[in-house]
C-alpha positions in Angstrom: 155.1 -117.1 -32.3 153.1 -118.6 -35.0 150.3 -120.5 -35.0 150.7 -123.5 -35.3 152.8 -123.5 -32.3 149.5 -121.9 -30.0 147.2 -123.9 -31.1 149.1 -127.4 -30.4 149.7 -125.8 -26.9 153.3 -124.1 -27.3 154.3 -120.4 -26.8 155.9 -118.1 -25.0 153.6 -117.7 -22.1 154.5 -115.7 -19.2 154.6 -117.8 -15.8 150.2 -118.7 -16.3 148.4 -116.0 -14.3 148.1 -116.2 -10.2 146.5 -119.8 -8.2 148.0 -121.9 -10.4 148.8 -124.7 -8.7 151.6 -127.0 -9.0 151.1 -130.7 -9.0 154.8 -131.6 -9.3 158.4 -130.4 -10.5 161.3 -131.1 -11.5 164.8 -129.9 -12.9 166.0 -131.9 -15.9 169.0 -130.4 -18.3 169.3 -126.7 -16.3 165.0 -126.7 -17.3 162.9 -126.9 -14.5 159.4 -128.7 -16.0 156.3 -128.0 -13.7 152.8 -130.1 -13.8 150.1 -127.8 -13.4 147.2 -128.6 -12.7 144.3 -128.2 -14.9 140.9 -129.0 -14.7 138.4 -130.3 -17.1 135.3 -131.3 -16.3 135.4 -134.0 -13.4 139.1 -135.1 -15.1 142.6 -133.0 -15.2 143.8 -132.2 -18.1 147.8 -132.8 -18.7 149.4 -129.4 -18.8 152.9 -128.2 -17.7 155.4 -125.1 -17.7 159.1 -125.4 -18.7 160.8 -122.8 -17.2 164.4 -121.6 -17.7 166.9 -118.6 -16.7 168.7 -117.7 -19.7 170.8 -114.0 -19.8 169.3 -113.1 -15.9 165.7 -113.4 -17.6 163.5 -116.1 -16.5 161.8 -118.1 -19.7 158.0 -119.3 -19.3 156.9 -122.1 -22.4 153.4 -123.5 -21.4 152.0 -126.4 -22.8 149.0 -127.7 -22.7 148.1 -131.8 -24.5 144.4 -133.9 -24.9 145.5 -135.9 -22.8 143.1 -136.3 -20.3 142.6 -138.8 -16.2 141.3 -139.1 -12.7 144.7 -140.2 -11.6 146.6 -137.4 -10.3 149.7 -139.2 -9.5 149.0 -140.6 -13.7 149.0 -136.6 -14.6 152.3 -135.4 -13.1 154.5 -138.1 -14.4 152.7 -137.1 -17.5 153.7 -134.0 -17.7 157.3 -133.9 -16.4 158.2 -136.9 -19.2 156.3 -134.6 -21.5 158.6 -132.1 -20.4 161.6 -133.7 -21.1 160.6 -134.8 -24.8 160.1 -131.6 -25.4 163.3 -130.0 -23.7 165.4 -132.7 -25.8 163.3 -132.2 -29.1 163.7 -128.9 -29.0 165.9 -127.0 -26.3 166.6 -123.4 -25.6 164.6 -123.2 -29.2 161.1 -123.5 -27.2 161.6 -119.1 -26.0 161.5 -117.9 -29.8 
């Protein structure tokens, strides 16, 4: 995995440590997108997980972005939208 991919929130991380709170999820083009709770002070930071079963193996891609907000509903909508955008742009390439 490249340094830049790690730096800007990409990577083929495992499904995350126990304790991740899934705030919302949706299926999209065979992928499962999850909005993950990530607290940053008194706000929530945009974070998510994109999962897909490929050849019998569950692959996970975690993304974290700079956007922060206080509205949980707005954050979930934005995280799911960002997940769809990543899938549309990169597809299964995110797992390489």
